[in-house]
N, C-alpha and C positions, 0 to 999 in steps of 0.2 A: 398158682402163681401169686403167692402172697408177697408183698413188698414190705419188708421190715426195716429197710434202710431210710425211709422217709419219702414224702410225696414228690420230692424233686427227682426221684428215680422211677416214678410211674411211667408207663409206656408213652403216654401223650407228652409228658414233660421232656423225656429224653429224645423222642422223635422231633419235637419242636426245636431243641437245641442243635441236633444234628442237621436238620434241614436248614436252619438259620446259617450254620457254618458253610454248608454246601452252596446255599443261595448267594452268600457273600462272595464266594470265589467262582461262581458259575461262569461269569462272562470271560474270565481268563483261562477257561478250560477248553481244550479241543477234543480230548479223548474221554470216553466214559469211565475208563479205569482210573483216571485222575479223580473223578467224583467218588468212586468207591474208596480210593485211598484216603480222601479227605474225611469221609464218613467213618472209616475204620480208625483213623488217628483221633478223631473227636471221641469215639467210643472208648478208646484206650485212655484218653484223658479223664473221661467220666468214670471209668473203671477204677482208677486210682483212688478217687474220693469215695466211690461206692465201697471199696474194700475197707477203707478206714471206718466206715459206719457199720461194718460187720454184716453186709448183705450176703445172701445165700448164693451158692453156685448155680442151683437149679433155676432161680429167678433170673440171674444174669444170662444164662444160656437162652432162656425163653425170650428175654429182652433183645439179645443180640440177633437171634433168629428173626424176630419181628422187624428189627431195623434193617438188617442186611439182606434178608431174603424176601421181605414183603414191601417195605417202604422204599428203599433205595432203588430197586429196579423201576418202580413206577415213577419216582422222581427223575431218574436219568432220562426216561423218554420225554417227560415234560420239559426238562432242562435243555435237551437237544433241540426240541421244537422251538422253545423260546429263544435260544441262541440264534437259531437260523432266522427266525422272524426279526430279531433285533439287528442282525447283520445285514438283512435285506431291507431295513427301514420299514418293516411290517408290510412290504409289498406296495408301498406308496410311490407313485410316480415322482421321479427326481428327488426322492427322500423327503418330500414335503417342503422344499425350499420356498422362498417368497414367490417366485414365479409360478411354481406349481399351485400354491395356495390361491394366487390370483386367478389361475385358470379354473380351479375348482369353484371359486366364488362366481366367476362368470358363467360356468356351467350351471350352477344352482340358480343364478339370476335368469338365465335362458330357460331352464326347466320350469321355474315358477311362472315366468311370462307365458310360456307355451301352455301350461295348464290353465292359466287364467283366461287366455284367449280361446283355446281350442275346446276347453271343457267348461263352459260358463255355468253349467248346472251344478258343478262341484263347489261347495262353499269354501271360499279362500280367504275370508277376512280382508278383502281388498288388497292393498299393496303390502300389507304386513307379511302376508304369506310369501310373496316374492322375495322380500328382503331377508326373511327368515331362512329360506333355502340358500340364498347367497351366503349368509353367515355360516350356515351348516357346511357349505362347500369349503369356505375358508378354514374352518376348524376340522375338516375331514381327517387330516393326518393325525391330529391329537385324539380325535374320537376313536380312530382305529387302534392306535397304540393303547388307549385307555381300556378298550374292550379286551384286547389280548392280555394285558397285564392283569386285569381283574379276573379273567378266567384262570390265569396261572396262579394267582393268590388263592382263589377258591379251591383249586386242586391241592395246594399245600395245606390249607386249613382242613380239607377233607381227610388228607393223610393223617394229620394229627388227631382229628376227631375219631377216625376209624380205629386207630391204634388204641386210643383211650377206651373206646367202646368194647374192643376185643378183649382188653385186659379185664374190664368189669364183668363181661360175660363169662370169661374163663375162670375168674375168681369165684363166681357164684355157682358154677355148674361142674359136676364130675370131678371134684377134688377128693382124692382118697386120703386116708390117714397117713400113708407114706408120703404123699405129695405135701401135706401140711408139715410133716416132720422134716422133710428136706428143705422146706422154706425157712426153717430156723437153724439149719446147718450152715455155718459160715463158709464162704468161698475160700478155696486154697489160694495161696499167694500165686500171682501170675508168673509164668516162666519168662525169664529175660536172658537172652543170649544162650539158650540151651541149659540154663541152670535155674533152680527155683530160688526166688528172692526170699530172704529171711525176713520175717516180721520182727519188729522190735518188741 
């Protein structure tokens, strides 16, 4: 899987661009097939410029398989979970409105006071511990959203990193002379509407 069209067509780069497009439209999508369509359209757009640089058909096929069969199914599961979490306000009571934040702050204040009185042997840094718990209670909705968003971003980064690592490993191992020769054979023009598009 040698890429002769340029580093912007490496697996990691293309996966990043496709996921960026899907992530941009994720909140407006209800069906997983819509995400598949978005990924396919982005790949078709990338294919046009790839062909202009004379990339090979074998490499493009391997790239398409990596994106559509490996990355997109994993992304769809994560996107559905993230959409469900966002639509339910991350499971925070009353969507974390000011009244809910006040209740969480009071809960933190009560918990801090209880720990200070009931467990005097636990070091609590005096009153600072109680007010810190109250502040954490008030910020609880934001903290919960931050944790879920960070986990989602880490998954997206892992998908890009894994695709890049897979390409690096595949390029170094088990490439026959035929595979190398095919890497330098330009891709045929894509079929459009049942006919082959003529190159200029």
